[in-house]
N, C-alpha and C positions, 0 to 999 in steps of 0.2 A: 504494500500500500504506500501511496505517496506519503513521505514523512510529515509534510505539512498537514495533510488530512488526518493522519494518525494523531498528531499533536492537538488538532481541533477536537477530535473525539475524546481525547484524554481530558480536555478542558471541561467537557460536558459530563464526564464521569466523576461527579462530585464526591468529596469525602464526607461521609456521614459522621458527625461528631456528637449527635444526640438524636432522640426520636424524630424531631422535626427541625433539626438544625444541620446545615450542610456548609462545606467550605470549598471554594473554588479558587484556582489560580488565574493568571491572565496571560495574554500573548501580545506581541508587538502590534501596533496599529500605525496609521498614518500620522496621528497627532500624539502629543505627549499626555495622553489620558487613555483610560480603558475604552475600547470600542463599544459603543452602545449596544450593537447587536449581540456582542458577547454577553453582556450583563443580562439582556432580555432572554437569551437562550439558556443561560445558566439558571436564572430565576424560574423559568418555565420547567426546566429539568428538575429543579428542587421540588416544585409543586407536584409534578408528575410522579415523583418517587413516593408520594403519600396517597396516591390514587390507584385503584385497581386497574390492571392493564387493559381491561376491556372497555375502559372509558377514556378515549383520547381527547385532547383539548379541542374545543370548538371555538373558543374566543379568548383573547387577552386584552387587557387595557393597562397601560403602564405610564409612569412619569419618571423622567430623569431629574434627580434633585441636585446632585453635586457631581463634579468631574471625579472619575475613579482614578486611583493611583495604580498604575500598571505594575509597580514594584511590591505591592502588598496583597495578601490574600483577601478575598471577599467572603463574608459570612452571610448566609441566606437563612432566615428564620421563616418557617411556614406556619401560617395560622389556618387551622382546619375550620373554615367558616360553616360549611354545610355539607352533609352527605345525604342526598335525597334518593328517591326511588330511581330516577333517571339522570339527574344532574348532580355534580359535585363541584363545590366552589372552594377555592383556595386564595389566600392573600400571602404575598411574600415581600419581605423587607430585606434589602441588601445593605450591609453595613461595612464600612471601613474606618479604621481609626476612631471607633466609637460613634460615628455619625452615619445616618442613613444616606445612601447615595442614589437609591432607586427603589421604587415599589411597584408591585404588579398584582393585579387581580386576574385570575384565570378561571374559566369554567370548563368542565369536562362532561361528556355525555356518552352514554352507551348507545350503540347503533339503533336507529329506528328507520322504518320505511315511511315515506311521506310524499307530498306533492313535489314535483321537480320542474324547474325552469332555470334558465341562466342567460346572461348576455352572450352573444356570439364572440368567438375569439377573433381579434383583429388580425389582419394579414401581417406576416413577418417572413423574411427569407429563412431558408434552412440555416440553422446555427453553424453547421460545418462549413458553410461558405463564407463565414465571417472571420476576421482576424482574432487570434488569441491575444491575451494581454501582453505576452512576450513579443508578439509581432506589432501590436498597436503602439505601445508606450514609446519605443525608440523613435517613432515618427514624430512625436511631439516633445521629445526631450528638450529641445531648444526653448520651449515655453517656460521651463522651470528655472528658478534661480540657481539651484545646485543640481544640474541634470542627472549626473551619475548617482548621487545619493538619493534623490527623489525617486527615480525609476527603480532603484534597488529596493527602497522601502515599500513602494507601491506593489511591486511584484511579490515581496515577502508577505505583505499584509493580506494578499489575495491568493496566495499559493495553494490553499486548500480547495479553492473554488475555480472552476473554469467559467469565467464570466466574459461574455462577448457582446459588445455594443452593436446594435443594428445600424445606428447613425453615429456621427462623430460625438465624442464625449464633450463635456463642458469646456475642457481646455483645448478643444480642437479649433474653435474659431472665436477667440477672445475679442470682445468689442463688437460682436455682431449678434444682436438679439434674434432669437429664433422662437418657434412655437414652443410653448411651455409643456413639452411632452417628450418622452424618451422611452425606448425599448431596449431591454437586454435579455439575452438568453443566459441561463446559468444551470450548472449541475456541479456536484462535487467532483473533484479531480481524482476519481477512483470509485469503484463499486463498493457498496456497503453490504455487510453480511445480513442474511435474513431474506425471507420471501415476502413478508408483509409490507405493504405500503401504508402511509398515513400513521405509522407508529410514532411514539413519543420522540424517538431519535430524529426521524425525518421532519417532524413538526418543529422541533427545536432548531435544527439546522436551517429550516426555512426562515425562522425568526432571526437567526444570525445573519443570513444573506439579505433579508428584507431591509436592513438599515444601511446597506452599502451604497446604494445609488438613488434612494427614494427622493432626496432633495435636489437631484440633478435638474429636474424641470424648472425649479425656481431659478437656478443659475442660468439656464439656457434662455429664459425669458428676458434676462437683462444682459446677456453677453458676457457673463462673468466666468472666469476660469475655475474658480473654486479653491478648495483647501490645498490642493497640490501646487497651485500657482501662488497662493498667498494673498490674493486680492479680496478674499472674503473670510470673515470669521464665522464659523457655524457650529451648531451643536443640536442634537435632538432634544426636544422638550417633552413630548409625549408620543405614544405609539400605540396603535390598536390594530388587531388582526382578527379575522374571522376565517376559520378553516371549514370549507364547505364540503369538499370531497376528498377521498384518499388520493395520495400522490407519493411518488418516490423522488427524493431530492438528488439521487444519483442518476436520474434520467432528466433529459432536457426539459426545462420549464421556462416559459416566456413571461417576463416581468414587464407589464405594460403600465407606464407611469405618467402622471400629469399633475400640473399645479394649477388649481383654480384661482388662487389668490396669494398675494404677499403684501404685507403692510406692517407698520409698527415694529420693524426689525425682526419680523417673523414671516416664515413662508409655510404655506399649507400644501401638502402633496398627498396624492392618493395613488394606489397601485392595485393591479389585478394580476394574479399569477395563474397562468394556464398550463395544463399539461400539453405535450406536443400533439396529442390527438384531439385537443380542443375543449377539454373539460375545465371549467372554472374551479380552481382548487382553493384559492385564498384571496381575500380582499384585505387591503392594508390602507390605513390613513395615519399620517404623521404630521405634526407641526414642529418646525425647527427654528432655532434662532439663526438668522442670516443677516449679518451686519457687514457693512463696508467700512473698513478702517478709515478713521479720519486722521489727517496729518495735523499734529498739534502745532499751534502757532508758537514761535519763539518770542520771548519777552521783547516787547517793542516792535514786533513784526506785524 
């Protein structure tokens, strides 16, 4: 298995230190704080460890409270809110250095048959016709202040996931506003054990990836290059996901993303994740802080 993918799976294999208390480590990210998708995935994994295996998650709602320290472990405390006949609810608080940095509410449901309908899958090219990150990033290395270091960090941060942009990424055409929409194909860079799709592991990994590119449409609408270029300061504020249908994250998934609004230093983004055969698997909504750095005036200037 790809060592980066093995490392990511190890991150989700939390250490249980008490009945409802778990501890997790961190991995490098693009910025000097814990990647938000990692905290969401670990918190969901902690909640899922207290729920019967025949009740997968169907939704989560979360808030990012403080930046996480990548050099320190994160302790996840699970509160067993409710165990019903069909639904189970959990609340999780992530703590570092004695302070809460993240909290999550998640709901789990045993399988039921019911009415079925969905939005159609949008058109997208075959993922295998699109460039990999290793092929794409060197094309835009000149956009970065420290090209070699930035490309190396970006490749390392996404080494566990094969993520392919359908169109140019935000740093592709800086200064040229575009439609506030983006599509990426993704899958883990390696197969996962087990035959069941939609299990807790696949759902946690989808939560991890869902935070990687969701604010891209906000940047595209304003011609901003984003965090890699350094012309925007951003961070996730809240995150919500609904899991509609079973899926495997080691098979191609299309992440269709758009931003309906940005204002007040915040940008709103929504996403839909489809399986390659057209099933709507996941819906995502996130609001993030998106600020353009201001140049401070010198005294007398």
